C-alpha positions in Angstrom: -1.8 11.4 -2.0 -3.7 8.5 -0.3 -2.4 5.9 2.0 -4.2 2.9 0.6 -3.1 -0.3 2.5 -4.1 -3.4 0.4 -3.9 -5.6 3.5 -7.1 -4.3 5.3 -10.6 -4.5 3.9 -11.7 -1.9 1.5 -14.7 -0.9 3.5 -14.5 -1.2 7.1 -17.5 -0.6 9.5 -17.4 0.3 13.1 -20.5 -0.2 15.4 -20.4 2.4 18.1 -18.6 5.8 17.7 -17.6 6.7 21.2 -14.0 7.1 22.3 -12.9 3.6 21.4 -15.0 3.4 18.4 -14.0 6.7 16.9 -10.3 5.4 17.5 -11.0 2.3 15.7 -12.5 4.3 12.5 -9.5 6.6 12.7 -6.9 3.9 12.6 -8.6 2.3 9.5 -9.3 5.7 7.9 -5.8 6.9 8.0 -4.6 3.7 6.5 -6.8 4.3 3.2 -10.1 2.4 4.0 -13.6 3.7 3.6 -15.1 3.8 7.0 -18.6 3.8 8.1 -19.7 4.2 11.8 -23.2 3.2 12.7 -24.6 4.8 16.0 -27.9 4.7 17.8 -29.2 8.0 16.7 -28.4 11.1 15.1 -27.2 13.0 18.0 -24.6 10.0 18.7 -23.6 10.0 14.9 -22.8 13.6 15.1 -20.5 13.2 18.0 -19.0 10.2 16.2 -18.3 12.4 13.2 -16.8 15.2 15.4 -14.4 12.7 17.2 -13.2 11.3 14.1 -12.7 14.6 12.3 -10.8 15.7 15.4 -8.4 12.6 15.2 -7.8 13.2 11.6 -7.0 16.8 12.0 -4.3 15.7 14.8 -2.8 13.3 12.7 -2.4 15.9 9.9 -0.9 18.4 12.6 1.7 15.7 13.5 2.4 15.0 9.9 1.5 11.3 10.0 -1.7 11.6 7.6 -0.3 11.1 4.3 -3.2 13.0 2.6 -5.3 16.2 3.4 -8.0 15.9 6.1 -10.3 16.5 3.5 -9.3 13.5 1.5 -9.2 11.2 4.4 -12.7 12.4 5.6 -14.4 12.1 2.0 -14.1 8.3 2.9 -15.8 8.5 6.3 -19.6 8.5 6.9 -21.8 7.8 9.9 -25.3 6.3 9.8 -28.0 5.0 12.2 -29.1 2.0 10.0 -27.3 -1.3 10.1 -28.0 -1.6 6.3 -25.0 0.7 5.9 -22.8 -2.1 6.7 -23.8 -4.2 3.6 -20.6 -3.5 1.5 -18.2 -3.8 4.6 -15.4 -6.7 4.4 -15.0 -6.1 8.3 -17.2 -4.7 10.9 -15.8 -3.9 14.3 -18.2 -4.0 17.4 -17.5 -1.3 19.7 -20.4 -0.9 22.0 -20.2 -0.9 25.9 -18.8 -3.9 27.8 -22.1 -5.6 28.5 -22.6 -9.4 27.1 -26.1 -9.2 26.3 -25.7 -5.8 24.7 -22.9 -7.0 22.6 -24.8 -10.2 21.7 -27.8 -8.2 20.5 -25.6 -5.8 18.5 -23.5 -8.5 16.8 -26.6 -10.4 15.7 -28.1 -7.3 14.3 -24.8 -6.6 12.2 -24.4 -10.2 11.1 -27.9 -9.9 9.4 -26.7 -7.2 7.2 -23.2 -8.5 6.1 -22.3 -10.7 3.1 -21.5 -14.4 3.7 -17.7 -13.8 3.2 -17.4 -10.6 5.5 -15.9 -10.8 8.9 -17.1 -9.5 12.0 -15.1 -8.6 15.2 -15.5 -7.5 18.7 -13.5 -4.9 20.5 -14.5 -6.6 24.0 -11.6 -6.3 26.5 -12.5 -9.3 28.6 -15.7 -11.3 27.6 -15.8 -14.5 26.1 -15.0 -14.4 22.3 -16.0 -18.0 21.8 -19.3 -17.1 23.8 -20.2 -14.2 21.4 -19.1 -16.4 18.4 -21.6 -19.2 19.5 -24.5 -16.8 19.3 -23.9 -16.0 15.6 -24.7 -17.8 12.5 -21.2 -17.7 11.2 -18.9 -18.2 14.2 -16.0 -19.0 11.9 -16.0 -15.6 10.6 -15.7 -13.8 14.1 -12.7 -12.9 16.1 -11.8 -10.5 18.8 -9.8 -7.4 18.0 -9.0 -5.7 21.4 -7.8 -2.2 20.6 -6.3 0.0 23.3 -7.0 3.6 24.6 -6.3 5.8 23.1 -6.2 3.7 19.8 -3.9 6.4 17.7 -1.3 6.1 20.3 -1.2 2.6 21.1 1.0 0.3 19.3 -0.9 -3.2 20.4 -3.9 -5.0 19.2 -4.8 -8.3 21.1 -6.1 -10.8 18.5 -8.4 -13.1 20.4 -9.2 -16.4 18.7 -12.7 -18.1 19.5 -12.8 -21.9 19.3 -14.4 -21.6 15.7 -12.3 -18.7 14.2 -11.2 -19.9 11.0 -7.6 -20.1 10.3 -8.0 -17.7 7.4 -9.5 -15.2 9.7 -6.7 -15.7 12.3 -4.1 -14.9 9.5 -6.0 -11.8 8.1 -6.4 -10.3 11.7 -2.7 -10.3 12.2 -2.2 -8.8 8.7 -4.8 -6.0 9.4 -3.0 -5.4 12.8 0.2 -4.9 10.7 -1.2 -2.9 8.0 -2.4 -0.7 10.8 1.2 0.0 12.1 0.5 -2.0 15.2 1.8 -5.2 16.9 -0.7 -8.2 17.1 -0.5 -10.3 20.3 -2.4 -13.5 19.5 -4.3 -15.0 22.3 -6.7 -18.0 22.5 -10.0 -16.9 24.2 -9.9 -17.0 28.0 -11.3 -14.7 30.8 -9.4 -11.3 30.4 -7.2 -12.7 27.7 -3.7 -11.7 28.5 -3.8 -7.8 28.5 -6.9 -7.0 30.5 -6.1 -10.1 33.0 -2.6 -8.9 33.9 -3.7 -5.1 33.7 -6.6 -5.5 36.1 -4.7 -7.8 38.6 -2.0 -5.0 39.1 -4.6 -2.2 39.2 -6.8 -4.1 41.9 -3.9 -4.7 44.0 -2.8 -0.9 43.6 -6.2 0.0 44.5 -6.3 -2.1 47.8 -2.8 -0.5 48.8 -4.6 2.9 48.6 -7.6 1.4 50.7 -5.2 0.1 53.2 -3.2 3.4 53.7 0.0 1.7 52.3 1.0 4.7 50.1 -0.7 7.6 48.2 -2.0 6.8 44.4 0.7 9.1 43.2 3.7 7.2 45.0 2.0 3.8 44.2 2.1 4.8 40.4 5.8 6.3 40.8 6.9 3.1 42.0 5.7 1.3 38.9 6.7 3.9 36.5 10.1 4.4 38.0 10.9 0.9 39.4 9.4 -1.2 36.6 9.4 1.4 33.5 5.7 1.0 33.2 4.8 4.0 31.0 1.7 4.8 33.1 1.1 3.6 36.6 -1.8 1.2 37.4 -4.0 3.8 39.0 -3.5 6.6 36.4 -4.2 4.0 33.7 -7.3 2.8 35.4 -8.4 6.6 35.3 -7.8 6.7 31.5 -9.6 3.5 30.9 -12.5 4.5 33.3 -13.2 3.1 36.6 -16.8 1.8 35.4 -15.0 -0.2 32.7 -12.3 -1.6 35.2 -15.1 -2.6 37.6 -17.1 -4.3 35.0 -14.0 -6.3 33.8 -13.4 -7.1 37.5 -16.5 -8.4 38.4 -16.4 -10.6 35.3 -13.1 -11.9 36.1 -14.3 -12.4 39.7 -17.0 -14.5 38.6 -14.9 -16.7 36.1 -11.5 -16.8 37.8 -12.3 -16.5 41.5 -11.8 -14.2 44.4 -8.3 -12.9 43.7 -10.3 -10.5 41.1 -12.9 -9.4 43.7 -13.4 -5.5 42.9 -12.1 -3.6 46.1 -14.7 -1.4 47.9 -12.8 1.8 47.0 -13.4 0.9 43.5 -17.1 0.2 43.8 -17.4 3.5 46.0 -15.9 5.7 43.5 -17.9 4.4 40.8 -20.9 4.8 42.7 -20.3 8.5 43.3 -19.5 8.9 39.6 -15.8 9.4 40.1 -14.9 7.4 36.8 -11.7 8.7 35.9 -10.4 11.2 33.1 -13.9 11.4 31.4 -15.8 12.7 34.6 -12.6 14.8 35.8 -12.0 12.8 38.9 -11.0 9.2 39.9 -7.9 8.2 41.7 -6.5 11.5 40.4 -8.0 15.0 39.6 -8.2 15.5 35.9 -9.8 19.0 36.0 -6.7 20.8 35.3 
């Protein structure tokens, strides 16, 4: 039995098959879409294939798939060719958080889409309006900020550029609901709602560690136990990636001022390669 959801595009493309891209691909795949992930080379494409297959297997083990893993994966493919997006009704860009890289990637994708197809960026902080203005069809562009890990997250931040069409704004909310998630709709602004607030709390927590106010463990415990946050700001930073948080903080610092200046402890950890869970160490030790 398939789980086809008519509210989502029949064919969905994802540019970039890393942790986030694979999670986005998995989200649409398990709701019945045919999904194509395009990566930079065959090795990266093979990695994306493995990540999506693993996520599908986990969904099956939890009893949330609604079909066999083989049936789901029969609708999934990877490629290194942008022409693979030609039949997509929606393509979600999920390349690293670098403005020029995203502009180059989005322009390349747009060249291979039909005139009525939609294009989205998974950016967590960059200007969606700025990205839209680089495209030939800005009305067909929107921000879809998924959260890590995508399968467990129940939120998608729908970010409307100034030129985003009303039709696309409605469709983006519909897609979010069809994926079993909740849409928070925001107008484009630096950091949107989630990154701006999340980074502000995390940066202050880092300063507290830097100043010796309390340990990372106790700071996180204060937010988990006192404010009912599911995960403390420093552990969340480790999960997101310290390099990712630094990039967002630098962008917010440049657009919103000194209150978002990255603490030296963050810069030092990134320089040492302590990027959080993905490297085994950040504000916490993940090797166990």
